[in-house]
N, C-alpha and C positions, 0 to 999 in steps of 0.2 A: 075424193066421197067420204060423206059423214057417215059415222055408224057410232050406233048408241049401245050404251052400258050392257040393253038388252041383248042385243044382237052376237056381243061377245062372249057373254053368261051361255048363248048356245052352244057353243062351241069348246067342252070342258074336256074333253076325254082326247084316248089315244086316235080313234077312227078322227076328228076332225078336231085340231091342237089351234085357237088363238090366242094369242096373247100383244099385251099392248104397253110400250117400249115410248118413255117421252110421247106419248098422242099420238103415235103411230101403233096401226094394227096389223098382225102380222099371221098371216095363215102356214106354222111351224111343222105341221103333221107329216111332211116329209122331211123334215128334219131331224126327225128324234132321233132315229135310230143312229144317224150319221154324230151326233152330239157330244163333241170329247168327252164331254160330263155329264154324259150316260143321258136318255131319256124322261126319269124319275124327276130329274130338276126341271124341266121343262114343264113336266105334269103337272107338279106341285102348283104351277101360275097359270095353268090352262083354265081359258075363259076369265083372266083377270088382271091386272096390273103387273106387271112383272120390273115394272122398273128399277124397283133396290135391287132383286133381285139382281138384274143384270149389270146396272153400276157397281156392285159391290165385286166384280171381279173380270168386268168386259171395259174393252174402249170402244163410244159408239162407230168406229170405222169395220170392226168386226161386220157389223150386221152387214153390210154391202158386201163386205166378202163372203159370208156363209152363205147369204140369204141368196137366190133370184130375186130380181123383181118383182115377176109376177106374185112373190111370196106376200108383197105390200097390198092389203086390202081398202085401205083409208084411213081416216083420222077419228081419231074419239077425243069430245072433252075431257080435258086429263081431270079437271076438278070432279064431275062425274064420278070418275075411277075413284079417286080417294075417298070420298063418299061412301061409297060400296065398301071399300077397305078397311075402314074405318068400323063399317056395322058386322063384316065377319069378320075381323082380323085380319093382319098382315100374316104372307105366305112367307114373308123374307125369314131366313134364322140369322139376318144381320144383329138384332137388336144389342145394344151393350147388356152384360149381365147385371149391373147395378147403376145407382145413379150416382154419379160424382159432382163436386162445386165445382169440378177442372181441373185436369194433371197436376204435378207439383212443374214450378219452374226445372228450365233446363241446367241454370246454374245449380239447383238443389242435386240432378247427377252426378255422382262422383266416379260409379265405375257402371260396365255392362250389365254387372247383374241389377241394379237399378231400373236400367232400362225394362230389363225381364220382368222386374214385380210390375210396375207400371201396364206393360203389355199384360202381364194376367189378369189387372185390374179393369181395362180400360176397351181389350177388344172383343170386341163379339165371340160367344162362345164358339161358333164353331170356325173362327178365323183362328182362338188361342187352341183349338185340338185338333186342329188341321198342321199348324205350323209348331207346337211344339211336342208332341207326340213322339216316339218311338215305338220298337217294335217290340212285340210281346211283353217281357217282364222289364222294359228298359235296360238291360244290363251292359248292351254296347253304350248306350248313349250317354249312362252314367261312367263307367271305362273311359270314353274318348279323355272327358276330364281328367278322371282319377290321373293317367296316365301322366300329365304332367306334374303332378302332384306326386310321384316317384321319384321325377328328377330334379335333383339340385343346383342352384348355381354354385360355385368355385369365383367369387369374385379376386381379381387383384387391384391391389393398393398403389398409392404412389405412383399411378401413371399421368400425371397433371395430362388430364382430359379437358381441353380449352373449348371444343365442339363434339357433334357430335354427327355423322352425316349417314340417314337414314336409307339415303336411293340405294337403288336396283332397275335391276334388267330383266323385265318377264315379258319374253317372244321376242327382243328385240327392241322392246317400249319401255324407255324409261318411267319410274314410277318411285311417289314420293316417299311408300315406303313399302314394304316387304310383305303387304298387306291388300287381298282382292278380294269383292264382291263373289261371292258362291252365287254359283245359278240356285235362285230361289224362286219356286212357282206363285202365281196370285200374288204379287204384292197390293194387288190393289184392297185387298181384305183390310191392310193396315193404314192404307193408309189412300185417299182417291187419285192421286199424282203418280201411285204404283212405282214401277219400274223407272219412270222417268225423274221423281226427285233421287233414287238410286244415282239417278246417271249425273245429274246436277252435281252433287253433293260430291261424287267421287272424281269429276271435273275439276272442281274449286279445292278438293283437299290430293287430288295430283294421284289420284289411285287408278285403275284398272279394276273393270265391274265384266262378270259372266251373263251373257243375257237368260236365262233358263227359254228351255223350248215352250213349258207353259207360264209363260210370263202373259199376265193381263193386260198389258201394253204391245202393239205390233212393232214390230223390233225400227220399222223407219222413222217412228214417235221416238222413241227413244235415242234412237244416233241422233235426232236432231235436239233432243234436251241437253246434251252435249258443250260443253264451255268451248271447245273445239276442235276442229278437226283434225288432230292427231291423238286426240283422246284414246285409248285401249280399250276398245269393247269387243268382247269377243261371244260367239255367239256357242251354247250347249245344245247334241243332237239323241232326243233319242230317238233311236231306228224305231216306226212306226213298222205293224203290221202289215200296211200296206205301201209298198216300197216308194211308189210312185209320190205320197205325200211327205215322207223325206227327203226327194229327190229336192220335189217343191219347195223343202224348209230349208234344204242346202244354197240352193240358186237363189231364194228370196234374201238370204243372208248375205250371203258374197255380192250381190246386187248391192245390199243397203249398206256395204263401205265395212262387213265385219271382220276382225284383223286374222281369227283364227279360230276353229271348229274344237270345241271341248265334247265329245262321244263318253256318254256316259253311258258305265257297261255293268253296274253294280246292282241294277233292280231288274232284271230279267222279265220278275213276278214281283208284285205290289209289298211291303210286306206287313204282317199284321197288327196295323195302328188300333190297337183298341180303346183308346181313349177318345180319337176320331170315330169309331165305327159304331163307340155307345152312345156317341151326342147324335148322329143319324138315325139309329134306332130309336132314340126318345123322342126325336123330332118325327118320324113314321111312325109311331108304336098304335097308330089306330089301321094304319095299313097293313093286311095281311100277307100283302107279299113281299115285304120291305126284307131284305136279304142283311141290313146292316153294315152295306157299304158305304165307308167314308169318304169324304172328298176326296183324299187320295186315291182311295182303289180306285172309285172313279174314274180321276186324273189319268191314271196310269192303263187303265184298260186296252188302251190302246198300243201299247210298248211289244215290240216283237221280242218274245224271248227265244227266238229261231235264226241268232245271227252268232258269226263265231270268227276269228281271226281275218278272213278274206272279208268281211266289211271294211276291211281298211284300204284293200284294193278298190273298192264298191266308191269308198268316201272320195281315194285319192284321183279316180277317173271324174268327177263332180268339178274337183276344187283344188290348185296348188294352197291353198291356204296351210300354215301350217295346224299340224294335227294333235291335239294332248287327249288321253285316254283317261277318262275320268272313273274310279272307282275299284283302282287296283289293293289288291287286301295280303297278297303275299309275296316273297321276293322272287317265286318262280315264275308268275306273272309279268313282273318286274322286267325280270332278262326277256322273256317274251318282248315286252313291248318295248324296249331297246332294242331287238335282234327287227324286228318290225319297221324301225324306222322313225319311230313318234320321234317327236318335237318338245315332249313334254307327259308326267305323268302324273296323275292326283292320286296319292294316297287317301284313301276314304273309305269309311262301312257305312257312306250315306246318313250321315249324322245319326248310326243308331236306328234309320227307319229303316230298315232291311230287313237283314237279317237277324237279328239277337244272339248275343255272346260272340259275333266277331270280333275278332282282335282289334286292337284300337292304330287307327294309321300311325300314330307315335311308333307305336311295337314294329309294327311293317319297317317303317324307316330305319330302326335297328336292326333287322331282320338285312335290310339291304346293305347297313354300314359290314356287317359282321359277315355274312357270305357271300355280296357283290357290290365292294366299295368300289371296285372300277365307275359302278354305275352314276356316284356321286361326283365324281369327277369329271363325268364323262359332257356330251354338248347339250344331253336329254335332262331336261330343267324336272328338277321333282318338285310337286306342292304337298302339302298336305292340310285336311283341312278335319274336322269334327273338336267338338270339346273345347276350342282356344277363347277365354275369356280373358285373360290375362296380358298387359305387354311380356310377361317374364314366360308366358306359355309360347309366344312368336320368338321371343330370341333364343331359346329352349330347340324349338324345332329349325331355327338355320344354324346353329351352331354343328346340330346332327347331322347337315347335309342339307336340308330344305332349300330353294330358291326364297321361295313364300310361301305363306299359307294364305287360305281361304274361309271367310267367317259369313255363315246365313243366318242363321236365327239373331243374334244381334242385330243385323242390319234389320230387319224385319219387322222389331222391336223397339227398335227407334223410331221408325215409320209411324210409330201406333200415338193414337193419345192428341190426334193431331198434329203432334209433331215436324211429322213431313222433310222435307230438307234438311231442316236447322235440325231436327233430332239425330240426325244420320250425320251433318258434319260435328259435333257436340261428344258425339258418339266416340267418332274417328280423333274429334281432340282429345279427351280422355286417353283413348289409344295411346296415341302419338306421345303423349308426354308421359307417358308408362315404358314404352321401348325407350327413349331417351335417354332417360331419367335412370333407368338399368342397367343401360350402356355405359352409362357413366359409372357403375358401382360394379361392372364387373372390368373396366378399362378398357374398352374398345372403343375405338374411335369414327368406325366405320361398319359397314354389317361384314367387310371381308376381310374384321379382324378377329371375329368370333368362331369360336373352334371347338371341337370337341371337350380341348384340356379344361373347357370352363364350364363344365358339366358332370355333375356324377351320376348316372344311369344307372349304376348297379341295382338298383332297389326294380327297376323294371325289366334292366335284365336276364332278371331270374325268370322272365317270364318265356325268354325268346324260346323258339321250337327247340329241339336237340341238333337236330343234320335235317339236310333239304338234299335234293337229287335236280341239281342242275345240266 
């Protein structure tokens, strides 16, 4: 059935909301309140062409998964809608912030900070705000990085290092670096290939990837983007307020072939990410009902704050896959996780995006070393994320007892400006070289040879809590 622009424009309210996506017209009225991103995101496009907004965060498969067949009302000539949008102004928030002659060549980017600067220049304003923002005054976000600066290296000399081995094992899967891709949501905001580009780069570079619960690509498609069937891909889980949706998420991940479940517990409510919220307010300034909800708050609105340690029993009834708890922020909870038999923990304050002034993950690692050192030698693997930007940061975490470290924002930044998979691989090339060269400086031929004696953590240890009750 052919539908005209005038027909679509009549359905521009909450009572009757139609949108066009790639020439197909959908009635999404009944879907508004169940949309994970909130109703307002769709209502901005009511009666209009929503293709640009849709493509910026979703893959085409989501339409058939989320909408019943009856929602499809017909087809419209896309050129007719394009002309209308040019007159009215696009509703998309994904305009780039300024014009450019093109991004710098990848070979001119020589550290991870360079990628962040390019991303700030080239990402759409809403993407930059969502990716880069931290909670409140962003103290935790800054302190995550500063913690590594408080730890000095103690190089050994005359070790005759002919080569270095950076391989390790994450949950039984061999990887070429002690680095993995942390779960990062809506990667399509950075590049159209989103999480699939991350998967392809991870496979070619031999590292692991944790797929975000809020990924912009379905897990089946990301699994298909891997370079080999044994390439490790783990699935993140936020427990949904509707527990049945989480059951479906876990079962889908298991069926798709994910090799472990990483349950994230450090954001029972979303942090107050003011940069994200301010941008949304500027976009909705003419809406008297605007609440200043940024992308992060909208995306996290379905997360359940009502779970406790018994959620692990629920999860084990669904799958026998290894379980990792992401979001451990003190030694007491690290011990509890060990006692509950999980296969791994991630020391993380959510990249400084949840509770501001929460201590840095590296400091939590020192807590474990001081008050529960047996955890470091146990079978439970310990991962660290947040603030890692240099190869020396990686080595400091490993020397102090971590199995591997996760990076989130840098992977998104390396996707931006059209770089895609090539940008990710260039970023990993830089990080790999920094890790290898600094292992030579330290006098270590393998990761196993990294030890606490190779670092001086005295300045950071001053921030340790005086005592704990275990």
